N, C-alpha and C positions, 0 to 999 in steps of 0.2 A: 733716144734714151728715155725721155719722158713718157713716150707712148708705151714702152716696154714696162716701165714702172706702173703705169695705169693698168696695163693688161695683168700684171702680177697682182695688183690690188684686187682687180675683178675676180681673178682666179681664187684668191684667198677668201674673198667674200662668198663666192660660190661654194667653196669648200666648207666654210663655216656654216652656211645655210644648209648644205647637204648633211653635215654632221648634226646640226640642230634637229632637222627633220628625222634623221635616223634615230637619234636619242629619244625624241618624242614618241616615235613609233615603238621603240623598245619599252619605254615607260608604260605606254598604253597596253602593250602586250602583257607586261608584268601585272598591271592593275587588273586586267581581265582574268589572268590566271589566279590571282589572289581572291578576286570576287567569286570565282568558281569554287575555290577551296572553301571559302567562308560559307557559301551556299550549301555545299556538301556537308560541312560540319553542322550547320543549322538543321539540316534534314536528319542527320544522325542524332542530334540532341533531341529533336522532336520524337524520333523513334524510341529512344531510351525513356523519355518522359512517358510515352504511351505504355511501354512495358511496365514502368514503375506503377502507373495507375492501375494496370491490370492486376499486378501482384498485390497492390494495396487493397483493391476490391476483394480479391480472393482471400486475403488474410482477414479482412473485416468479416466476410461471410463465415469463415471458419471460426473466428472468435465468437460471433453471434451464435453459431451452432453449438459451440462448447458451453457458452453461458446458458443457453436454453437447456442443454442436457444436464448441466450441473443444477440448474433450478429445478428440473424435473426430479432429479435424485434427491434434492433437499426437501421437496414437498411430498414426495411419495411416502406413504406410511410404512413403517418398518414392522411388517407383520410376519417376518420370517423367524422361525424358532432359532434359538442360538445353537449353533453347531460347535461342539467342543473341539472339533478338528481345526476350526478356523479361529479359535480363541487364542489370544496371546497369553502365555503364562510366563511369569518371571522365573528364571532359573534360580534355584537356591544357591547361595554362596557357601562354599565349604572352606573352612580354614586350611591354609597351607601348613604342611608339617615338614620340618627339616630335622632329620635324625631323631624323630620321635617327639620333637618339641613343636608346639603350636606357634604360628606367627602372631604377633600382636600388633 
């Protein structure tokens, strides 16, 4: 009877050890998977950062170009004769009339 109990204890210990090893392997597999996901996310972030830098550089170049063009326009002498076609004239305001009476 005592030998049977000892064998049962040995089987239980072996089962526990087998379960511990299995759980440890599962945990290690999950860690590897998570590390892989984190690595892919970091690569994605670096790609997005690179694109942001490209756009930032492009915007800065365009702003510099616009500033230069504006400066050129500001410093260029205005030697063009005034063309009445492009002049803004204020329209005259006519009083409103209702039944022959002017509005006040």
